[in-house]
N, C-alpha and C positions, 0 to 999 in steps of 0.2 A: 787543269793538274792534277794528278792522282797521288794519293797517298797511299804506301801499304804496309803494313804492318813486319814488324822483322819476323824473320821465318823461325816458329817453333817457339817464341816467346808470348808471357803473356801480356795483354795490355797495360801499360801504366796508371794505376792508381791517380788520380786529380782531383785536388782540392782544390775549389775557385773561392776566393774572396774579393767578396763585390755584385752583387744582383742589379750591376745599375745597366745603362743600355747595351754597350761592350760587354760588359761580361752574361748579362742573357745570351746573345750572340755567342761568344765563344764557349757557354757552357751546352747550348742546342748543337753549335758544331761539334764538339769534343765529344758528344754522347750521339751525333748521327753522322758525321763525318770525317772523324779520325780514328780508324780502326786499330791501331797503336797504342790508343789512351780509352781511359775508362772513368766518366765523373762518377765519383765516389760520393762528395760532399759538397756543400756550397756554403758560405757566410756571411753572413749581411747583419750589419748593428740596428735595421730597422728591422721590427716585428713580424713577423709573416713574411718578411721580403725573401729572404733566401728558402724558406718551406715553398713560396709559390713555386718559384725557379724549379730547385730542385727534384721536388716529390712527383710534377708528371715524366721527369726523365730518370728515374727510376734510381735518386740520390738522394742523399739527407740534408735536411736544412739547421744550421747552425746559426743563433744570434752572437756566439762567443768563440774569436779565432781560435783560443786557445784550446776549446774545445774538439775542431776541425783538427787542430795540427795531436793532437793527442790519437786520432781514430787512426788504428794501424795498417789501414787500409787506405789509406792515402799519403803516398810514396813521395809526390809533387806538389805544389800550388802553381795555380794561375791567379795573379795579383792584377785586380780590374777596379778595386777600390779607387777615392780619390785621390789625384797627386799627391795631395799632402801625405797622405799616409805612405807611400809606396816604398820611400827608403828604411822606413822602422820595418813595414812589413816583411822587406827583403832579409834583413837582420832577424826578426824574430823565424822565421820560417827556416833558415841557415841553421840558426841554431838549435831549434826543430829536428835534424837532420835531412831537412825536404830539400829538391831539388825546387829551381826558383824559374819562371817564369814570368816576366813583371811586363805590364804595359809601360809605353814610354812616357814623360820621362821616367825613367828609375830611380831620380831625385830631382832636387831644385838647388842643387849645387854639386860641383866636382867634390867637396869633401863627401857630400851624400852617398855619391857613387862610388869613393874610393871603400867608403866606410862597408858599402853591399860587398865590393868583390873581394873585398878583406875576409868578409862575414861568408861568403860562400869557399871562396878558397881554404880558409882551415877548416871548413865542416868537410870539405870533399865533396859538394855537390854542384850540379850543372846551375848553372847562370845564365839566361838568355831574356833578349829583351824584344821586346815586340815590334820592331820595326816590319812589317807584314809586306811593304813594295817587292823586296828583295826574294820573295818568295811568288811573286805575280811573273805567271808565265814569260809576259813581255819585257818586264826588270829583269829576270834572270836571262832570256836570249840576250837583251843587250848588252850585258856584263861580259857571256861567254864571246859574244862576236869581237869587244873589244880585248881580251883577253887573246882572241886568236889573231889579232892582229888586222882584223877586216878595215877599221878605216882608220889606221895610220895610230900617231899620237894623239889623243885629246886634245882641245885648242880652248875652244868654247864649247859650254856647260850650261843648260837650262832645264830648271824642275818647279813645275808649279801644283798648286793646289787654288781652288775655287770650290767653296762649299756652298748649297744652295740658299744659307740665310741664316739669321740669327732670331731663332723663336725668343730668348727671355734675354736682351742685351744684359740686365740688370744682374742675370747670375752668371756672368760670363768671368774667368777671373782677370786679373791684371797678367800682361805678356804672354795670354794665351795663344795670340799669331804668331810669337817667336817659340815658344816651350811646348803647344798640344800640335799644332798646324805644320808649320813651316821646318820643324824638327825631324821631320818623315823627308823634306825634301832635302835638309841639310846630308840627312843619311843616306839619301840618294846620291846625290853629288859625290858624296864619300866614297858611294859603294861604285860609281861608275867612273869612277878617275882612280884606280886601284894604285894605291902605293904613295900619292900624292899626300901634303899635309897643307892648311890651310896658313897663309901667312898675313892675310888683312880681309877682313870682315867690315861692311859698309853698309848699315841699315837704312831705309827710308821709308815711314810710316804713319797713316795718319787716321782718323776716326772721319772715313766718306759715308759708311754705312748706316752707322748711329751715332750721328757728331754729337747729340746730347750725354752721350755717356764718356764721352774721352776726360774730361778731368778726373770719373773713376777707375781710370787705365785700361780702358779697352780699345784695344787698336785694331782695326778690322781690315786693313788694306796695305798692304806691305813689297817693297820691293830690295832683295839686299844682293849685293854685288861682293863675290868673293875670288882672292887670286888666291893659288897654289903655288910651291914652292918648284913643280914642274911648269910651272909660267904660265898653265892655264886658266883661263877666267869663267867664271860661274855665276848665272843668274838665279835666286830663288824667288818667286813672290808667289800670294796670298793674298785672295777677299774672300767677304763672306758675304755677297749677295748673287750668284750665279743660278740667279733665276731659272737657267737652263736647264741644271742638272748638276751633280756632282761632277766638279772637273777635273782630272789628274791625268798630267804629260811630260813627257820629260825631252830631249833632245840632245844629243851627242855629234857636235862637230871637231873631226878628225882631219890631219892632214893628209889622208888618204879615203875620207867619205863621212857619210853623216847616218845618223841613228834617229828615226824618229819614234816614240813610244808613248803609246796608250792615245786616247782618245777616240775610242770607239765607239759605235751605238751599243746600246744594253743588248741586241741579238740584230743579227744580219738581216734585217726588212726594213725597208724605208717603202713610204706611200708617197706619191707623186700625185697632182689632182689640181687642178684651176688656181689654189692658192699657193703651190708650192711643191716642194719636196720637203717629208718631214720621217723622224724617226725618233723612238723611244729613245731617250738617257739615263742613265742610273742617276736616283736622288739622293744615294748616301754611302758610305765608306763601306758598308757591311753588304749591300748591293752590288757596288764595283770590285770589290775584292774578296767574295766567299772562299775558292779556290786557296789564295793566297794567303788565308788567314788560318784555313784547314791545314796548308802546308807548313806554317811556321809552328802552329802545335802539335802535330805530327813529327816534326825535326826536334821536337823538343822532349815530347815521350821517349822519340828512339833513343835521344842524348841519354836521359835518364837511365836509361833500360842499359844502353850500352855503356854506362859509366863513361862518357867523353864531354869534350866539350863541345859545346852547341856552337851552329854556324854563324851565331850573334851573340855575342858577348858583352859583358860589364864594360869593357876597351872601347867599345864601337858604340856604345851609349855614352861615354864619355867626348868622346868626340863631338856625337852630334851636338851634344849639350854645349858645347865648348863654344861651338858655333853660334848657338841660341843666347847664351849669356853675352857672347861679343855683340850680337846685335842690339842688346839692351843697351849694353854701353856704350856703344855708337850713336845709338837713336839720340840718349842723353847727350852725348858730348856735340853731335848732329858732324863726325867727324870719321875715317875709318878709324880700326880699332887691331892691335896685334891678339888674336886669341890667346897664345902663347902668356901673354900678361896681363891682361884684364879678365879672363873668365875665373881665373882663380879665387877673384875678390868680389865678384858678384853672385847674388841669393836671388832664385828667381821668387821669392816671397813676398819681396819689396817692391814698390813702384817705381 
């Protein structure tokens, strides 16, 4: 997927909040692969972390968010800080008049996302959420095929995420499998079933990879069934022990055909020898989706520069989080739940 800067416009000045794993990846993409954006500054509360990331990329490092927001060259921010800080940072950046890109989830309750939508709307700034799969070529092509009626009406949908492993189970927050992992799959299913709303969510989950951490709230294996108001039935599944690589796939079965999405090797090379056939697979999200990450950041920079609504909004964030929170309620009750009813009462911070 190529990214092209708007003709005759200066790149959008970006400040990045959070210099962790995904923040570091986003910073390098902004600096090297998103021509309509310019990395101006990075902020991180950890001493030296922001400067270590920013300076080699020609940007400034701060330990204070307010100092970054006061930089007149910063027109918009990309939020990659810890999940618990997302909602407050969205509001803070909006009040400073900056466009906002926030990694998912944009909040841990529907109320938090509503506050972010209200703050960015009042400030008149762009608000985009990081659902990168929409910008992956294969997922975008699948949506285009659905819109064109190539497979008829979607009837069965499937999306899965299998992560290579749990490096430190003790450091994984409760409900991660729903709020940080499967939330991508929920957004994907909504994206691939346009115009439909979920009416029922049923989640089954367990700790099969790291059973000793189940009492601490860590679930590492899950299957979710979603019924939609257009009659379609969808499943989303996740697991944290895909030793063979980072595995993201989707399928849409319709009245007139089927779409198979993803599951490709890292490169178009396979080796066949006496032990069988072998090919390399991606080992992480930033390796599998570099073009999609660059694409979503380019879309954000363009939306800020053109003063328009981005392709993925706070409303999209709210819809996906509603399903994720409904999974928590369903897991607790052991029964299907109506997301329109239960999601309003759930907060992702509580076990």
